[in-house]
N, C-alpha and C positions, 0 to 999 in steps of 0.2 A: 317543458310543462305540458301536462296532459290536457286534452280538450275538455271543456266543461260540457255537462249534459244539457241538451236543449230541453225547454219546457214541454215540447211536443215529441220527446224522444220515443215514448211508447207508441204513439200514433204513427210515427215514421217507421218504426220497427214493424208494426203490423202491416202497413202498406207494402214494405219491402218483402215481407214473408208471403203475402198474397201474390205479388208479382213474380217472385221467385218460384213459387209453387206452380204457377201457370207455365213458366218456361220449362221447369223440370217435367211436368206432366206432358207437355207437347213434344219435347226433344229427347227426353230420357236423361238419366243422371250423368251419363258420360259426356254427352254432346253439349249439355247446358254449361256454358262457361260463365265465370263471374262477369266478364265483359258483356256477354249477351244479357245477363240478368240485370246489370246496371243500366244498359240501354233500354231494356223493356220497362224498368221502373222509373226511367227518366231521372236518374241520379248519377253522380260521378262514380267511377270505380273506386276512388279513394274513400268516398262516403260509405259505399257498400262494405268495404273492408274495415272501415271504422266500426260499423255495427257487427260485422261477421268476418273475422280474420281468415276464414277458410271456407271452402265449399262444404266440408263436413259440418262445421259449426252452423252453417246456414240450413242445411238439411235437418240437422238435429233440432234447431229452433222451430222449423216448420212443423215437425212431427210432435214435439213436446207441447207446443202452443195449442195445436189441434187437439191433442189428447187431454190436456188440462182443461180446455174449454168443455170437452165432452164430460170429463169427471165432474166439473162444477155443475153442469146441467143435470146430470144423473143424480147427483147428491141432492140437488134442489127439488127434483121431481119425485124422488123416492119417498113414498109414504108407507111406513111400516104398519100403520093402522088399517090399511086396505086389505081386503081379501087377497091372498097371494096371487090368484089368477089375474085379478084386476091390476095388482101391483106390477106383475110381469108385463102386462099389456102397456101400462104407463111407461115402463122403462124402455120397451121396444120402440114405442112411439117417440119418446124423447131422443133416442139415438138417431132414428131416421130423420127427425126434424133438425138435429144438429148437423147431419150430413148435407142438408140442403145448402147449396152454394159453396160447399167445401169439398167438391169432388177432387180438385187438384191436390189439396192437402192430403186427402185420403189416399190418393194414388201414390203420393210420395211416401206416406207411412207404409203402405203395403209393399212397395217396390224398392225402397231405398234403405230401410232401417238395417237390413242384413249387412250392408257394405260399410257401415259406420264402425269406428273403433269399439272395442269390447266394452269399455266403460260407458260409452254413450248408449250402446245397445242395451246394456243391463238396466240403465235408467229408464229407457223406453219400455222394456219388458216389465219393469216393476209397475209402471203406470197402467199398462195393459192388464196386468194381473189384478190390479185393484178393481178394474171395471168388470172383468170376467167373474171375480169372486162375488161381486154383488149380485150378478145374475144367477150364479150357482146356488147362492143361499136361498134365493126365492124358489128356484126349481126344486131344491131339496125340501122346502116347506110343502110344495105341491105334491111331490112324490118322494118320500123319504127312502123308498126302496132303491132309488137310483144310487144312493150313497152306500153301497153294499161292498164290503171288503172282498167278498168272494167273486162278485161280478160288478166291478166299479163302472157304472154307466153315467155318473153325473157329469164328468168332464166331456165324454163324447156327445152327450145331449146338449150341454152348454155350448160347445164349440160348433155343433150343427146349427144351433140358433144363430150364432155369429156368422156362420157361413151364409145363411140366408140374408143377414143384414149387411154384412161388409161388402158383398159383391153387387149390391143393388145398383150402384152407380154404373155398372156395365150395361144396364138395360132400361132403368127407370128414367122417365122423362116427366118433369113437372108440367102441368097443364094438360096431361092426357086424361083418359077416362078413369084411370086408377090413380087415386091420390095416395099420398104418403100415409094418411090415416087408414085408407083401405088396405094398403099393404101391411101396415102394422097389425091390423086385424088378422090378415091372412097368415103372416108369419107366426103370430102368437097362437092362433088356432091350430096350425099344423103341429106346433110343439106340444100344446096342451092335449090335443087328441092323440098325438103319436106316443107320448109317454104313458098313456093308459095301457098301451099294448106292448110296451118295451119290457122285456123280462131278462 
């Protein structure tokens, strides 16, 4: 007979994912064993396997939960009635705010997705594409010339923006002289001013 689902199942899952992401971020994907993760989360190994039957399933859950949280926040923040420039700034600020406290999950996303089975990778890439397309649409509104079949610059510009956002965890420290809001202004301004000169 299978075990019944506890009423706090989702809360326990979330706690396990946070603990596991910390271990993966500290030790790397190869060195982080299920035993170490269970110890860190203060749960039995059997309970960990009950929630996540393999390390791949655990990594996949960390990444997809992180990305789905990001998608939900972006969808809630995106206001199509805004001027496209203000809309872009709002989206950038939302992503940076979502990354607050999620450095470990973000590291797992950037460093471990490639090693997962193809089906799981494809699911992750599909979520990532949803996020990227939302930004691309706004950038196209700001400068339609970026979406030119002869010189297609929309994707390079969009991914350049994500390059500025996605690696912020490498250097940004909350509580410093530059806030997340400040950096959202900087990243947005660099893109908005830069695409004026892109040909």
